[in-house]
C-alpha positions in Angstrom: -38.8 25.2 -31.3 -36.2 26.8 -33.6 -33.1 24.7 -34.9 -30.9 26.8 -32.9 -32.5 26.0 -29.6 -32.6 22.5 -30.6 -28.8 22.5 -31.2 -28.1 24.1 -28.1 -30.2 21.4 -26.0 -28.5 18.9 -28.0 -25.0 20.4 -27.3 -25.9 20.9 -23.6 -27.0 17.5 -23.2 -23.7 16.1 -24.7 -21.8 18.1 -22.4 -23.8 17.0 -19.5 -23.4 13.3 -20.1 -19.4 13.7 -20.9 -19.1 15.7 -17.6 -21.2 12.7 -15.9 -19.1 9.8 -17.6 -15.6 11.8 -16.4 -17.1 11.9 -12.9 -17.8 8.3 -12.7 -14.3 7.5 -14.3 -12.4 9.7 -11.4 -14.6 8.2 -8.6 -13.7 4.9 -9.8 -10.0 5.5 -10.2 -10.1 7.3 -6.6 -11.6 4.3 -5.0 -8.9 2.0 -6.4 -6.1 4.3 -5.7 -3.7 2.5 -3.0 -0.8 4.7 -1.6 2.2 3.4 -0.5 3.8 4.2 3.4 6.7 3.2 5.2 7.1 1.8 8.7 8.3 5.3 9.9 5.3 7.2 8.4 3.0 4.6 10.0 4.8 5.0 13.3 4.5 8.9 13.1 0.6 8.5 12.3 0.9 9.7 8.7 -0.8 6.6 7.3 -4.4 6.6 6.7 -6.4 4.8 9.1 -9.6 2.6 7.9 -8.2 2.7 4.5 -6.2 0.2 2.3 -2.5 1.0 1.7 0.6 -0.7 1.1 3.6 -0.8 3.4 7.1 -1.9 2.2 10.1 -2.7 3.6 12.4 -5.8 4.7 10.8 -8.8 6.7 12.4 -8.8 10.1 14.7 -11.7 11.0 13.0 -13.9 13.5 9.7 -12.1 13.1 7.8 -15.1 11.1 5.3 -17.0 13.1 2.4 -19.3 11.8 -0.6 -19.7 14.0 -1.8 -23.3 14.5 -4.9 -22.8 12.0 -2.0 -23.3 9.5 -3.2 -20.4 7.5 -2.5 -17.2 9.7 1.1 -16.0 9.8 2.3 -13.3 11.6 5.8 -11.1 10.9 7.0 -7.7 11.0 7.8 -5.3 8.4 10.9 -2.7 8.9 12.7 0.2 7.3 15.4 -0.4 9.8 14.1 2.4 11.7 10.7 1.4 12.8 8.7 -2.1 12.8 5.3 -2.7 11.9 3.6 -6.0 12.9 1.7 -7.8 10.1 -0.9 -10.4 10.1 -1.8 -12.3 7.1 -4.2 -14.8 6.3 -3.4 -17.0 3.1 -0.6 -18.4 1.0 2.6 -16.7 1.1 4.7 -16.4 -2.0 7.4 -18.7 -2.2 10.2 -16.1 -2.2 8.8 -14.7 1.2 11.8 -15.1 3.7 13.2 -13.4 6.6 15.5 -10.5 5.7 14.4 -10.1 2.3 12.1 -7.4 0.8 8.2 -7.7 0.7 5.1 -5.1 0.2 2.1 -5.9 2.0 -1.4 -4.5 1.3 -4.1 -3.9 3.7 -5.2 -1.9 6.5 -4.0 -0.7 10.0 -6.1 -2.0 12.7 -5.4 -1.2 16.5 -1.4 -0.8 15.6 -1.3 -4.0 13.6 -1.3 -4.1 9.8 -4.0 -6.6 8.4 -2.4 -7.4 5.0 -4.8 -8.7 2.5 -2.1 -9.1 -0.2 1.5 -10.0 0.3 4.3 -9.3 -2.6 7.8 -10.6 -2.3 10.9 -9.9 -4.4 11.6 -11.9 -7.3 15.3 -12.2 -7.3 18.2 -11.5 -5.1 18.8 -8.0 -6.7 15.4 -6.9 -6.7 13.5 -4.8 -4.1 10.2 -2.6 -5.0 11.5 1.0 -5.8 9.4 2.3 -2.9 10.5 -0.2 -0.5 14.1 0.4 -1.6 13.7 4.2 -1.0 11.9 3.9 2.4 15.1 1.7 3.4 17.6 4.3 2.2 15.8 7.0 3.8 15.3 5.2 7.1 19.2 4.3 7.2 20.0 8.1 6.3 17.7 9.0 9.2 19.3 6.4 11.8 22.9 7.6 10.8 22.2 11.1 11.3 20.3 10.5 14.8 23.6 8.3 15.9 25.9 11.0 15.0 
């Protein structure tokens, strides 16, 4: 084999390894990517089924109910236009309250969002940017419809 063909084979092998590494990184990134949806988008059928995503908004007043097992909690997330029922098994954050902002992560099953993680706001002025935008958009839509 000539030196030139050895170099070409070495460069070709290096390029193939680089392409394989990039493909693995992109695949891992895609699997861990979690999208955010509003209750209105879910009600309109725009949310994925069978895939993990996040829902954000306000915890609806009077919606928190604890099951007798002491671990399961049922509540509803709203963007003031639509309401999505949520079930969660686990310990809720201390700041999780009715009428306050929250983001839940999980999957939508038969119209009920099965949460695997619940995130609550950390002070009186904070709401996740996605949830704040969702509430703002829903309020604008509700105002437009009522006029």
